[in-house]
C-alpha positions as CSV (number, residue, x, y, z in Angstrom):
1,M,-13.5,90.5,11.1
2,K,-14.6,89.5,7.6
3,V,-17.6,91.0,5.9
4,Y,-19.5,89.2,3.1
5,L,-22.2,90.6,0.9
6,A,-25.1,88.4,-0.2
7,E,-25.1,87.4,-3.9
8,Y,-28.3,89.3,-4.5
9,A,-28.9,92.5,-2.6
10,G,-30.1,96.0,-3.3
11,F,-32.1,97.6,-6.1
12,C,-34.2,95.3,-8.2
13,M,-35.3,96.1,-11.8
14,G,-38.7,97.5,-10.8
15,V,-37.2,99.9,-8.2
16,Q,-34.5,101.1,-10.5
17,R,-37.0,101.7,-13.3
18,A,-39.3,103.7,-11.0
19,I,-36.5,105.9,-9.6
20,D,-35.1,106.5,-13.1
21,L,-38.5,107.5,-14.4
22,A,-39.1,109.8,-11.4
23,H,-35.8,111.6,-11.9
24,K,-36.4,111.9,-15.6
25,T,-39.8,113.4,-14.9
26,A,-38.4,115.9,-12.4
27,A,-35.7,117.0,-14.9
28,E,-38.1,117.5,-17.8
29,A,-41.1,118.9,-15.9
30,E,-42.2,122.5,-16.5
31,S,-44.6,122.6,-13.6
32,S,-45.0,121.0,-10.1
33,V,-44.2,117.3,-9.7
34,F,-45.6,115.1,-6.9
35,V,-45.4,111.4,-6.1
36,L,-48.3,109.6,-4.6
37,H,-47.0,108.2,-1.2
38,E,-43.3,107.3,-1.7
39,I,-41.7,106.3,-5.0
40,V,-40.2,103.3,-3.1
41,H,-39.9,102.7,0.6
42,N,-36.5,104.1,1.3
43,K,-35.8,107.3,3.2
44,S,-32.7,108.2,1.3
45,V,-34.4,107.8,-2.1
46,V,-37.4,109.9,-1.0
47,R,-35.1,112.6,0.4
48,E,-33.1,112.8,-2.9
49,L,-36.3,113.3,-4.9
50,Q,-37.4,116.0,-2.5
51,E,-34.2,117.8,-3.1
52,K,-35.1,117.9,-6.7
53,G,-38.6,119.3,-5.9
54,V,-40.6,116.1,-6.0
55,W,-42.8,115.9,-2.9
56,S,-44.8,113.0,-1.7
57,V,-48.6,113.4,-1.2
58,D,-51.0,111.1,0.5
59,C,-53.9,111.4,-2.0
60,V,-54.9,112.9,-5.3
61,D,-57.0,115.6,-3.6
62,E,-53.8,117.3,-2.4
63,V,-52.7,118.0,-6.0
64,E,-54.3,120.8,-8.0
65,G,-52.1,120.8,-11.1
66,G,-48.9,119.5,-12.7
67,T,-47.6,116.0,-12.7
68,L,-48.4,113.1,-10.4
69,I,-46.1,110.1,-10.3
70,I,-47.5,106.7,-9.4
71,S,-45.1,104.8,-7.2
72,A,-43.5,101.4,-8.0
73,H,-46.1,99.8,-5.7
74,G,-49.0,100.8,-8.0
75,V,-52.5,102.0,-7.2
76,S,-56.0,101.0,-7.9
77,P,-57.4,102.0,-11.4
78,D,-59.9,104.5,-9.8
79,V,-57.0,106.6,-8.4
80,I,-55.5,107.0,-11.9
81,D,-58.9,107.8,-13.3
82,K,-59.4,110.5,-10.6
83,A,-56.0,112.0,-11.3
84,K,-56.6,112.2,-15.0
85,G,-60.1,113.6,-14.3
86,K,-58.4,116.5,-12.5
87,G,-56.3,117.2,-15.6
88,L,-53.1,116.0,-14.0
89,R,-50.3,114.5,-16.1
90,V,-49.8,111.0,-14.7
91,V,-46.5,109.2,-14.9
92,D,-47.0,105.5,-13.9
93,T,-43.9,103.9,-12.5
94,T,-45.7,100.8,-11.2
95,C,-43.4,97.8,-11.2
96,P,-44.1,95.6,-14.3
97,L,-44.4,92.6,-12.0
98,V,-47.1,94.3,-9.9
99,S,-48.9,95.2,-13.2
100,K,-48.8,91.6,-14.1
101,I,-50.6,90.7,-10.9
102,D,-53.2,93.4,-11.7
103,R,-53.9,91.6,-15.0
104,I,-54.1,88.2,-13.3
105,V,-56.6,89.6,-10.7
106,K,-58.7,91.3,-13.4
107,K,-58.8,88.2,-15.5
108,L,-59.8,85.9,-12.7
109,A,-62.4,88.3,-11.4
110,G,-63.9,88.5,-14.8
111,K,-64.3,84.7,-14.8
112,G,-66.1,84.7,-11.5
113,Y,-63.3,83.7,-9.2
114,T,-62.9,84.8,-5.6
115,I,-59.3,86.0,-5.2
116,L,-57.5,85.6,-1.9
117,L,-54.7,88.1,-1.6
118,L,-51.9,87.3,0.9
119,G,-50.5,90.6,2.1
120,D,-50.6,93.6,4.4
121,K,-53.9,95.4,3.9
122,D,-52.3,98.7,4.7
123,H,-49.5,98.4,2.2
124,A,-49.7,100.5,-1.0
125,E,-49.2,97.5,-3.3
126,V,-52.0,95.5,-1.6
127,K,-54.4,98.4,-1.7
128,G,-53.8,98.9,-5.4
129,L,-54.2,95.2,-6.1
130,K,-57.5,95.0,-4.2
131,G,-58.7,98.0,-6.0
132,V,-58.5,96.1,-9.3
133,A,-61.4,93.9,-8.3
134,P,-62.6,95.1,-4.8
135,E,-65.8,93.0,-4.8
136,S,-64.0,89.8,-5.7
137,T,-60.8,90.2,-3.6
138,I,-60.3,89.2,0.1
139,V,-57.1,90.3,1.8
140,F,-55.5,88.4,4.7
141,R,-52.1,88.4,6.3
142,Y,-51.7,85.6,8.8
143,E,-52.1,81.9,8.8
144,D,-54.6,82.0,11.7
145,E,-56.9,84.1,9.5
146,V,-57.5,81.2,7.1
147,A,-60.0,79.5,9.4
148,G,-62.1,82.7,9.4
149,L,-62.3,83.0,5.6
150,P,-65.8,82.6,4.2
151,E,-67.2,79.5,2.7
152,I,-66.8,79.7,-1.1
153,S,-68.4,77.2,-3.5
154,G,-67.2,78.7,-6.7
155,P,-63.6,79.0,-8.1
156,V,-60.9,80.3,-5.8
157,A,-57.5,81.7,-6.5
158,L,-54.6,82.7,-4.2
159,V,-52.2,85.5,-5.1
160,S,-49.5,87.1,-3.0
161,Q,-48.0,90.5,-2.4
162,T,-44.7,90.5,-4.4
163,T,-42.5,90.9,-1.3
164,Q,-43.9,88.0,0.8
165,N,-41.7,85.6,2.6
166,I,-41.4,82.5,0.4
167,K,-41.4,79.9,3.2
168,F,-44.4,81.6,4.8
169,F,-46.3,81.7,1.5
170,E,-45.8,77.9,1.0
171,E,-47.1,77.2,4.5
172,V,-50.1,79.4,3.9
173,V,-50.9,77.6,0.6
174,E,-51.2,74.3,2.4
175,K,-53.6,75.7,4.9
176,V,-55.7,77.4,2.3
177,K,-55.9,74.2,0.2
178,G,-57.4,72.6,3.3
179,R,-60.2,75.1,3.2
180,Y,-60.7,75.2,-0.5
181,P,-59.9,72.0,-2.5
182,Q,-60.6,73.9,-5.7
183,L,-57.9,76.4,-5.0
184,E,-55.7,77.6,-7.8
185,V,-52.3,79.0,-6.7
186,Y,-50.5,81.9,-8.4
187,N,-47.0,82.4,-6.9
188,T,-46.7,86.1,-7.5
189,I,-43.7,86.7,-5.2
190,C,-41.3,88.4,-7.6
191,D,-38.1,86.8,-8.7
192,A,-35.9,89.5,-7.1
193,T,-37.5,88.9,-3.8
194,E,-37.0,85.1,-4.0
195,K,-33.3,85.6,-5.0
196,R,-32.6,88.1,-2.2
197,Q,-34.3,85.8,0.4
198,S,-32.5,82.7,-0.8
199,S,-29.1,84.3,-0.8
200,A,-29.7,85.9,2.6
201,M,-30.7,82.5,4.0
202,E,-27.6,80.9,2.5
203,L,-25.2,83.5,3.8
204,G,-27.0,83.8,7.2
205,G,-26.2,80.2,8.0
206,Q,-22.5,80.8,7.5
207,V,-21.8,83.9,9.6
208,D,-21.9,85.1,13.2
209,I,-24.2,88.0,12.5
210,M,-26.4,89.3,9.7
211,I,-27.1,93.0,8.9
212,T,-30.0,93.8,6.6
213,V,-29.9,97.3,5.1
214,G,-33.3,98.8,4.4
215,S,-36.0,101.2,5.7
216,R,-38.4,99.8,8.3
217,N,-41.4,100.7,6.2
218,S,-40.0,98.5,3.4
219,A,-41.9,95.3,3.2
220,N,-39.2,93.4,1.3
221,S,-36.5,94.6,3.8
222,K,-38.6,93.4,6.7
223,R,-39.1,90.0,5.0
224,L,-35.3,89.8,4.5
225,Q,-34.7,90.5,8.1
226,E,-37.2,87.7,9.0
227,V,-35.3,85.3,6.8
228,A,-31.9,86.4,8.2
229,S,-33.1,86.1,11.8
230,S,-34.3,82.5,11.1
231,V,-30.8,81.3,10.2
232,A,-28.2,83.6,11.7
233,P,-27.2,83.6,15.4
234,R,-28.0,87.4,15.4
235,A,-29.5,89.7,12.9
236,Y,-30.3,93.4,12.7
237,L,-32.2,95.7,10.3
238,V,-30.6,99.2,9.8
239,D,-31.5,102.1,7.6
240,N,-27.9,103.2,7.2
241,A,-24.4,103.0,8.6
242,F,-25.2,105.4,11.4
243,E,-27.5,102.9,13.1
244,L,-24.8,100.3,13.5
245,E,-23.8,99.6,17.1
246,P,-20.1,98.6,17.8
247,A,-21.3,96.4,20.7
248,W,-23.0,94.1,18.2
249,F,-19.7,93.1,16.7
250,E,-17.7,92.3,19.8
251,G,-16.3,88.8,19.5
252,V,-17.6,88.5,15.9
253,K,-15.4,87.0,13.2
254,T,-17.8,86.9,10.2
255,V,-20.5,89.4,9.2
256,G,-23.1,88.9,6.4
257,V,-24.8,91.9,4.8
258,T,-27.9,91.9,2.7
259,A,-30.2,94.7,1.5
260,G,-33.8,95.2,0.4
261,A,-34.7,95.8,-3.2
262,S,-35.3,99.5,-2.5
263,T,-31.9,100.1,-0.9
264,P,-29.4,102.1,-2.9
265,D,-25.8,100.7,-3.4
266,V,-24.3,103.8,-1.7
267,L,-26.1,102.8,1.6
268,I,-25.0,99.2,1.3
269,Q,-21.4,100.2,0.7
270,G,-21.6,102.7,3.6
271,V,-22.7,99.9,5.9
272,I,-19.9,97.6,4.8
273,D,-17.3,100.3,5.2
274,K,-18.5,101.1,8.7
275,I,-18.5,97.5,9.8
276,K,-14.9,97.2,8.6
277,K,-14.0,100.3,10.5
278,I,-15.7,99.0,13.7
279,G,-13.8,95.7,13.2
280,E,-10.5,97.6,13.0
281,E,-11.3,99.6,16.1
282,L,-12.2,96.6,18.1
283,K,-9.0,94.8,17.0
284,A,-7.0,97.8,18.1
285,K,-8.6,97.7,21.6
286,A,-8.0,94.0,22.0
């Protein structure tokens, strides 16, 4: 059984930057350090920070002093204002690409645009983006929601959550254009997401089974799994090597592995090593 790793897999620039900043903050802090929500959506990364005394909180109200780290997903401006108003030291690890969308949304809202934001309304990134211009931004997630969007006579722009499925985004664009001929489209899916999805799709069409390594609350990992499932005969999403089932690999000759942008290399390698071991065990039984 041969195992192939997608050309692009694992940590992206924004995730690596956020994690590095969080560890640096933990090492230098002289008082308590907290992170709002999760620094990135990966259980292993969150657990490692907890071991260094950095605990996740759900809201600013839970923190009475010390340092508050803003996750890579970003937050709305009012959250940062509230934290600073409480006298907290704020360390902002928001991904630069998310910050770029913040600026786009703010600029468009200032010009009177209605901004349509394609994304999951419950995701931290989307909540933060909507918070930039809450009165001007409409969040929707599915194609069938387009028909229910309000009539808009003025300028309209479409932006996307950075981790959106590329093919899905393109399909949605066509539907939205049908509603709003004046639509301006801003493809804000990040380059790392596009590369990971494209390489997963290319590899998935060449193997018997695809394994995506990533936490189930990771939007980009779930999108990768969707892409892999669309081209590979079988595809599974696992958080780590312990979730691999030997039965999946019976009769399998080729395995493709990809990983979300918030997945550490050590977990990816662990999955590859376990798959090879399972392959050897199945061969020995044959």
